[in-house]
C-alpha positions in Angstrom: 84.8 -105.7 104.0 86.8 -103.0 105.0 87.5 -101.6 101.8 84.3 -101.9 100.6 82.8 -100.0 103.3 85.3 -96.8 102.4 84.7 -96.9 98.7 81.3 -97.1 98.3 78.1 -95.2 99.8 77.7 -98.2 101.9 74.9 -97.4 104.2 73.7 -101.3 105.5 74.9 -104.2 105.7 73.6 -108.1 105.6 75.9 -110.6 106.5 74.8 -114.0 105.9 76.3 -117.6 106.3 76.4 -121.1 108.0 77.5 -121.1 111.6 81.2 -121.1 112.2 82.0 -119.1 108.8 83.9 -115.7 110.9 81.0 -113.6 110.3 81.3 -112.1 113.7 84.9 -111.9 113.3 85.0 -110.3 110.4 82.5 -107.7 111.1 84.6 -106.6 114.3 88.1 -106.5 113.1 86.2 -104.5 110.0 84.6 -102.4 112.9 88.0 -101.9 114.9 89.6 -101.3 112.2 87.3 -98.5 110.9 86.3 -97.0 114.6 90.8 -96.8 114.8 90.4 -94.5 111.7 87.6 -92.4 113.1 89.6 -91.8 116.2 92.5 -90.4 113.9 90.2 -88.2 112.3 90.8 -90.3 108.7 87.0 -90.9 108.7 83.9 -89.1 109.5 81.8 -90.1 112.7 79.4 -91.9 112.3 76.7 -94.3 115.0 76.7 -97.8 114.7 73.4 -100.1 115.1 74.0 -103.7 115.8 71.1 -106.1 115.4 72.0 -110.0 115.9 68.8 -111.2 114.6 68.8 -114.3 116.5 68.3 -111.5 119.7 64.9 -110.8 118.6 61.5 -112.7 118.6 60.2 -111.3 115.4 62.0 -109.6 112.5 59.8 -107.0 113.4 61.5 -105.5 116.1 64.3 -104.5 114.6 63.2 -101.0 114.0 62.2 -100.7 117.5 66.3 -101.2 118.1 67.0 -98.7 115.5 64.8 -96.3 116.7 66.3 -96.8 120.4 70.5 -96.6 118.9 69.9 -94.2 116.4 67.4 -91.3 117.6 67.3 -92.7 121.4 63.8 -92.9 121.5 61.5 -95.9 122.5 58.7 -96.9 120.0 56.8 -100.2 119.0 57.5 -101.6 116.5 55.2 -100.9 114.6 55.7 -97.0 114.8 58.8 -97.2 114.7 58.3 -98.6 111.2 
């Protein structure tokens, strides 16, 4: 995953699979490696927006979380779209 992030114009990633296959651990490890390289000035700064779909009552609420994280504003799901 880390190599994929570095060698593409990856703007977002969707990780899916059955429970217990290591999705969260894989993403956490990749983000840790990327963060370490950012801290060493090997990669540019970036803003991370993590959304756990299991914690959203509706998929539309992802827009609210994105606005909160990236823009530091609170909007309803409809206005955030």
